[in-house]
C-alpha positions as CSV (number, residue, x, y, z in Angstrom):
1,M,48.2,91.2,109.4
2,R,48.1,93.7,106.8
3,R,49.0,92.6,103.1
4,R,50.3,95.0,100.6
5,D,47.5,95.7,97.9
6,R,49.0,98.5,96.1
7,H,46.5,100.4,93.8
8,G,43.8,97.7,94.4
9,R,45.6,95.1,91.9
10,G,45.8,92.2,94.5
11,V,48.5,90.8,96.6
12,R,51.6,90.2,95.0
13,G,52.5,86.7,94.1
14,P,55.8,85.0,93.1
15,L,57.7,86.6,90.4
16,M,58.2,83.2,88.6
17,P,57.1,79.6,89.1
18,A,59.0,77.7,91.6
19,D,60.3,75.1,89.1
20,A,61.8,77.7,86.7
21,P,65.8,77.7,86.8
22,F,66.1,81.2,88.0
23,A,63.9,80.4,91.1
24,L,66.6,78.0,92.3
25,T,69.1,79.2,95.0
26,R,72.7,79.2,94.4
27,A,73.0,76.3,96.7
28,E,70.3,74.4,94.9
29,R,72.0,75.1,91.6
30,F,75.4,73.9,92.8
31,D,73.8,70.7,94.4
32,G,72.4,70.0,90.9
33,L,75.9,70.2,89.3
34,V,77.2,67.9,91.9
35,R,74.5,65.4,91.4
36,E,74.8,65.6,87.6
37,E,78.6,64.9,87.8
38,V,78.3,62.1,90.2
39,G,75.5,60.5,88.1
40,R,77.9,60.8,85.0
41,L,80.9,59.2,87.1
42,A,78.6,56.5,88.5
43,R,77.7,55.4,85.0
44,R,81.5,54.6,84.3
45,W,82.6,53.7,88.0
46,G,79.4,52.4,89.5
47,R,80.6,49.2,90.9
48,E,83.8,51.0,92.4
49,L,81.6,53.8,93.9
50,A,78.7,51.7,95.0
51,G,79.7,52.2,98.7
52,V,80.4,55.8,98.5
53,E,78.2,58.6,99.8
54,F,78.7,62.1,98.1
55,L,77.8,65.1,100.1
56,V,77.9,68.8,99.6
57,E,78.8,71.0,102.6
58,E,79.2,75.1,102.6
59,V,82.5,75.1,104.0
60,P,85.2,72.7,105.6
61,R,84.5,72.1,109.4
62,T,88.0,73.3,110.3
63,D,90.1,76.3,109.1
64,P,93.1,75.4,106.9
65,P,96.6,76.1,108.2
66,P,97.7,79.6,107.7
67,G,98.8,80.3,104.2
68,E,97.1,77.3,102.8
69,P,94.0,77.5,100.6
70,A,90.8,76.0,101.8
71,P,90.2,72.4,100.5
72,L,87.6,72.1,97.7
73,S,86.8,68.5,98.7
74,Q,87.6,65.8,101.2
75,T,87.5,62.0,101.4
76,R,86.1,60.8,104.7
77,P,86.7,57.0,105.6
78,P,83.9,54.9,106.8
79,A,83.2,54.9,110.5
80,E,80.7,53.7,112.8
81,G,78.3,52.1,110.3
82,R,78.6,55.1,108.0
83,P,79.9,54.6,104.4
84,Q,82.9,56.2,102.9
85,R,82.2,59.8,101.9
86,I,83.4,62.3,99.4
87,V,82.5,65.8,100.6
88,V,82.5,68.7,98.1
89,Y,82.8,72.2,99.7
90,R,80.5,74.7,97.7
91,R,81.8,78.1,99.0
92,P,85.6,77.3,98.5
93,I,84.8,76.2,94.9
94,E,82.8,79.2,94.0
95,I,85.5,81.4,95.5
96,R,88.1,79.6,93.6
97,A,86.0,79.9,90.4
98,G,85.8,83.6,90.8
99,A,82.3,84.1,92.2
100,V,82.2,87.6,93.6
101,G,80.1,88.7,96.5
102,G,78.5,85.3,96.8
103,T,77.1,85.3,93.4
104,W,78.0,83.7,90.3
105,R,78.7,86.9,88.5
106,G,80.9,86.6,85.5
107,L,80.6,82.9,85.7
108,D,78.3,80.8,83.5
109,E,77.0,77.3,84.5
110,R,79.3,75.7,82.3
111,E,82.5,77.1,83.9
112,M,81.2,76.1,87.3
113,A,80.2,72.6,86.1
114,R,83.7,72.3,84.8
115,L,85.3,73.1,88.2
116,V,82.8,70.7,89.9
117,R,83.7,68.0,87.4
118,D,87.5,68.4,87.9
119,V,87.3,68.4,91.8
120,L,85.1,65.3,91.9
121,V,87.3,63.5,89.3
122,E,90.3,64.2,91.5
123,A,88.6,62.8,94.6
124,V,87.4,59.7,92.9
125,A,90.8,59.2,91.4
126,D,92.4,59.5,94.7
127,L,89.8,57.1,96.4
128,L,90.4,54.6,93.6
129,G,94.3,55.1,93.5
130,L,94.1,56.1,89.8
131,S,95.2,59.1,87.9
132,P,92.5,61.7,87.1
133,E,92.9,61.2,83.4
134,S,92.1,57.5,83.7
135,V,88.9,58.2,85.8
136,D,87.7,60.7,83.3
137,P,89.5,61.5,80.0
138,S,88.0,65.0,79.9
139,Y,89.5,65.9,83.2
140,D,91.2,69.4,83.3
141,S,90.1,70.0,79.7
142,P,88.2,73.2,78.8
143,D,85.8,71.4,76.4
144,D,82.8,69.2,77.7
């Protein structure tokens, strides 16, 4: 196998360390946003959410009905020894937030975090039978 050694400078290495924020993929950054928000909600609603599993999937398993937007999240009931789940769909959220061409162009991390927060708060509120504002007073507000 030949390796590229242009002008005798040695084999090229990674452009940045693996632990640098820019080295993370979009999916890894999105997972981090969800993980942070779930941790924040668990600090307040830990007892109520103790048996709930949070997952991130790329897209819903089935297509939405014609003319309907794709769901941003879904609550799945417990089944066959599996806990109740709240599933967050990454691609529909990125599209709804205005991500263009699969990148977060024009979006900053805070805007994406706000949308993830609102989606998770709505899902938890639905699960607990409460209003989103009572689950998180900062729901749907532009400020963090």
